[in-house]
C-alpha positions as CSV (number, residue, x, y, z in Angstrom):
1,X,94.8,71.7,102.2
2,X,92.4,69.2,100.6
3,X,92.0,70.4,96.8
4,X,90.4,69.2,93.5
5,X,93.3,67.1,91.9
6,X,92.3,67.5,88.5
7,X,92.1,71.2,88.8
8,X,95.5,71.0,90.4
9,X,97.0,69.2,87.4
10,X,95.2,71.4,84.8
11,X,96.7,74.6,86.6
12,X,100.3,73.0,86.5
13,X,100.1,72.3,83.1
14,X,99.4,75.9,81.9
15,X,101.6,77.3,84.6
16,X,104.6,74.8,83.4
17,X,104.2,75.7,79.5
18,X,104.3,79.4,80.9
19,X,107.4,78.9,82.9
20,X,109.2,77.4,79.8
21,X,108.0,79.1,77.3
22,X,109.6,78.4,74.1
23,X,111.2,75.3,75.4
24,X,107.6,73.8,76.7
25,X,107.3,71.6,73.3
26,X,111.0,70.5,73.4
27,X,111.2,66.6,73.9
28,X,113.3,65.8,77.2
29,X,113.8,62.2,79.2
30,X,112.1,59.5,77.5
31,X,111.0,61.5,74.4
32,X,108.1,63.0,76.4
33,X,107.9,67.0,76.0
34,X,109.4,69.0,79.0
35,X,106.0,70.0,80.4
36,X,104.6,66.8,80.9
37,X,107.7,66.0,83.0
38,X,107.4,69.2,85.3
39,X,103.4,68.6,85.9
40,X,104.5,64.7,86.8
41,X,106.7,65.8,89.4
42,X,103.8,68.6,90.3
43,X,101.6,65.2,90.6
44,X,104.0,63.2,92.5
45,X,105.0,65.7,95.4
46,X,101.3,66.9,95.7
47,X,100.1,63.2,96.3
48,X,103.5,62.3,98.2
49,X,104.0,59.0,95.6
50,X,107.1,57.7,95.1
51,X,108.6,57.7,91.3
52,X,107.2,54.2,90.8
53,X,103.9,55.1,92.8
54,X,103.4,58.0,90.4
55,X,103.5,55.2,87.2
56,X,101.2,52.9,88.7
57,X,98.6,55.8,89.8
58,X,98.3,57.2,86.5
59,X,97.2,53.9,84.8
60,X,94.0,54.0,87.1
61,X,93.7,58.2,86.5
62,X,92.0,58.7,82.9
63,X,91.2,62.1,83.3
64,X,94.5,63.0,84.6
65,X,96.3,61.4,81.6
66,X,93.9,63.2,79.5
67,X,95.5,66.5,80.7
68,X,98.6,65.0,80.4
69,X,97.8,64.3,76.9
70,X,99.1,60.6,77.4
71,X,97.7,57.0,76.6
72,X,97.7,54.2,79.3
73,X,99.8,52.0,77.0
74,X,102.6,55.2,76.6
75,X,102.9,56.0,80.4
76,X,106.7,57.3,81.0
77,X,108.6,54.4,82.9
78,X,109.3,55.5,86.9
79,X,112.8,55.6,85.9
80,X,112.3,58.4,83.3
81,X,110.6,60.1,85.5
82,X,113.3,59.6,88.1
83,X,116.1,60.9,85.7
84,X,113.9,63.9,84.4
85,X,114.3,65.3,88.1
86,X,118.3,65.4,87.2
87,X,117.7,66.7,83.9
88,X,115.7,69.6,84.5
89,X,117.9,72.6,85.8
90,X,117.1,74.8,88.9
91,X,116.1,77.6,86.6
92,X,113.1,75.5,85.4
93,X,111.7,75.3,89.0
94,X,112.5,78.6,89.8
95,X,110.5,79.8,86.9
96,X,107.8,77.8,88.2
97,X,108.0,79.5,91.4
98,X,107.7,82.8,89.7
99,X,104.9,82.4,87.3
100,X,103.1,80.5,90.1
101,X,103.5,83.6,92.6
102,X,102.2,86.0,89.9
103,X,99.4,84.3,89.4
104,X,98.5,85.7,93.0
105,X,98.0,89.6,93.8
106,X,100.9,91.6,94.5
107,X,101.1,93.7,96.9
108,X,104.5,95.0,96.9
109,X,105.2,94.6,100.8
110,X,106.7,91.3,101.8
111,X,108.0,89.5,104.8
112,X,111.5,88.0,104.8
113,X,112.1,85.0,107.1
114,X,113.8,81.7,107.2
115,X,112.9,78.1,108.4
116,X,114.8,74.7,108.2
117,X,113.9,71.7,106.7
118,X,115.6,68.1,107.6
119,X,117.7,66.0,105.6
120,X,118.2,62.9,108.1
121,X,115.2,60.9,106.4
122,X,117.7,60.1,103.7
123,X,119.6,56.7,104.4
124,X,122.0,57.1,106.8
125,X,124.3,54.8,104.8
126,X,123.9,57.1,101.8
127,X,125.3,60.1,103.9
128,X,128.1,58.1,105.4
129,X,129.1,57.0,101.9
130,X,128.8,60.4,100.4
131,X,130.5,62.2,103.3
132,X,127.7,64.1,104.1
133,X,127.3,65.6,107.6
134,X,124.9,68.6,107.0
135,X,121.8,67.4,108.8
136,X,119.5,70.5,108.1
137,X,119.2,72.7,105.1
138,X,118.3,76.5,106.0
139,X,115.7,78.1,103.5
140,X,115.2,82.3,103.6
141,X,111.9,82.7,101.7
142,X,110.3,86.1,100.6
143,X,106.5,85.9,100.9
144,X,103.7,88.5,100.0
145,X,102.1,89.3,103.0
146,X,98.8,89.7,101.5
147,X,98.5,86.8,99.0
148,X,100.6,84.4,101.4
149,X,102.5,83.8,97.6
150,X,106.1,82.5,98.1
151,X,107.8,84.9,95.9
152,X,111.4,83.8,95.9
153,X,113.6,81.2,97.9
154,X,117.0,80.8,98.8
155,X,118.5,77.4,100.2
156,X,121.8,77.0,102.1
157,X,123.8,73.9,103.7
158,X,126.2,76.0,105.4
159,X,123.7,77.9,107.5
160,X,124.8,81.4,106.1
161,X,123.8,84.4,108.3
162,X,120.4,85.8,107.8
163,X,122.5,89.3,106.9
164,X,124.2,87.7,104.1
165,X,121.2,85.9,102.4
166,X,118.3,88.3,103.2
167,X,120.1,91.0,100.7
168,X,120.5,88.3,97.9
169,X,117.0,87.6,98.2
170,X,115.6,91.0,98.2
171,X,118.2,92.3,95.2
172,X,116.6,89.7,92.9
173,X,113.3,90.9,93.5
174,X,113.7,94.6,94.3
175,X,111.8,95.9,91.1
176,X,108.5,94.3,92.4
177,X,109.3,95.4,96.2
178,X,107.8,98.5,98.2
179,X,108.8,97.4,101.5
180,X,110.4,94.2,103.2
181,X,109.7,93.1,106.8
182,X,112.3,91.4,108.8
183,X,113.0,90.2,112.3
184,X,116.4,91.3,114.3
185,X,118.4,88.6,112.8
186,X,118.6,90.5,109.2
187,X,119.8,93.9,110.7
188,X,122.8,95.4,110.1
189,X,123.6,98.9,108.4
190,X,124.7,97.0,105.1
191,X,121.4,95.1,104.7
192,X,119.4,98.5,105.3
193,X,121.5,100.9,103.0
194,X,121.1,98.1,100.2
195,X,117.4,98.0,100.6
196,X,117.4,102.0,100.8
197,X,119.4,102.1,97.5
198,X,117.3,99.8,95.7
199,X,114.0,101.8,96.4
200,X,112.6,99.1,99.2
201,X,111.9,100.1,102.4
202,X,113.3,98.2,105.5
203,X,111.3,97.0,108.1
204,X,113.5,95.7,110.3
205,X,114.0,95.7,114.2
206,X,116.9,96.7,115.6
207,X,118.6,94.9,118.6
208,X,119.5,97.0,121.9
209,X,117.6,98.7,124.6
210,X,118.6,102.2,124.0
211,X,115.7,104.8,123.9
212,X,116.7,105.6,120.4
213,X,116.5,101.6,119.4
214,X,113.1,101.6,121.4
215,X,111.9,104.3,119.4
216,X,113.0,103.1,115.9
217,X,111.4,99.8,116.6
218,X,108.1,101.6,117.6
219,X,108.2,103.3,114.3
220,X,109.0,99.9,112.5
221,X,106.2,98.2,114.1
222,X,103.7,101.1,113.2
223,X,104.6,100.8,109.6
224,X,103.3,97.2,109.2
225,X,106.4,95.1,111.0
226,X,103.4,92.7,112.1
227,X,102.8,91.4,108.8
228,X,106.4,89.6,108.8
229,X,104.3,86.9,110.7
230,X,102.7,85.9,107.3
231,X,105.9,84.2,106.4
232,X,105.7,81.8,109.0
233,X,101.8,81.2,108.2
234,X,102.9,80.3,104.9
235,X,105.9,78.1,105.8
236,X,103.3,76.1,108.2
237,X,100.9,75.6,105.2
238,X,104.0,74.3,103.2
239,X,105.0,71.9,105.8
240,X,101.7,70.9,106.8
241,X,101.2,69.6,103.1
242,X,104.3,68.2,102.6
243,X,106.3,67.6,105.5
244,X,109.3,69.0,107.2
245,X,112.0,66.5,106.1
246,X,113.7,65.7,102.5
247,X,113.7,62.7,101.0
248,X,115.6,63.1,98.0
249,X,119.4,61.9,98.6
250,X,121.4,64.1,96.2
251,X,121.7,67.6,97.9
252,X,120.9,69.4,94.3
253,X,117.7,67.1,94.7
254,X,116.8,68.5,97.7
255,X,117.0,72.1,96.9
256,X,114.9,71.5,93.5
257,X,112.6,69.8,95.6
258,X,112.1,72.6,98.1
259,X,111.5,75.2,95.4
260,X,109.0,72.5,93.8
261,X,107.4,72.5,97.3
262,X,106.9,76.2,97.5
263,X,105.6,76.5,94.0
264,X,103.0,73.6,94.6
265,X,102.0,75.9,97.8
266,X,101.2,78.7,95.6
267,X,99.3,76.4,93.1
268,X,97.4,74.8,95.8
269,X,95.8,78.3,96.8
270,X,94.9,78.8,93.2
271,X,92.8,75.6,93.1
272,X,89.0,75.1,94.5
273,X,88.7,73.4,97.8
274,X,87.1,69.8,97.9
């Protein structure tokens, strides 16, 4: 989706400060405050620039520098931007994802689903040297079915079964949920029991062809199971904007970048289209 870049950066600035709270003005890598680094990484991913290209582009974008409160002669070096991605912990990106989702109307009804991101774009030499054999990351998300805002993300390199990851995601967000729709891969009695215990109605189809199962599935569909497809819509939007492959080398960088992708997707929905 084509958006107004200046509007995007302004919204990133506001949400970064909100996500960091009292830590927003603390100095980070290179002496620049933390919120500046967060906005720089949002800008980098939105424009699909490398770290070196990000520094060069900022030299010619006066309005963006003004939002970032940076002078042309005082821009962070690309190595500083690179290192800050290591130093900013995962909780920072999860906080940004959370506050970006809170900007959208919350219906309380969510869709739970999984997708995959490719790791093979990283150098094969690096993968061999690091002993990494995992070529695909499994990503489970919780998406509001009305606003399409991604509420939470779970990432795994081991491809844990959906019945293991699903309850974790629901548990973290139970206070804000009324119901959660998911396909048969998430179904088992433990998952349903935990959802009911948390006060969340599980709209999850069962496997099988017995009359009782068919009747149960018909009832689930009547209650709004079809809204589960909204999770796939959010995947499609994110992957069209940012691709299906991870370019970062370290696994921890890949995890952070995926969370940032979904946060950016939430922010893009708030921006004015061109």
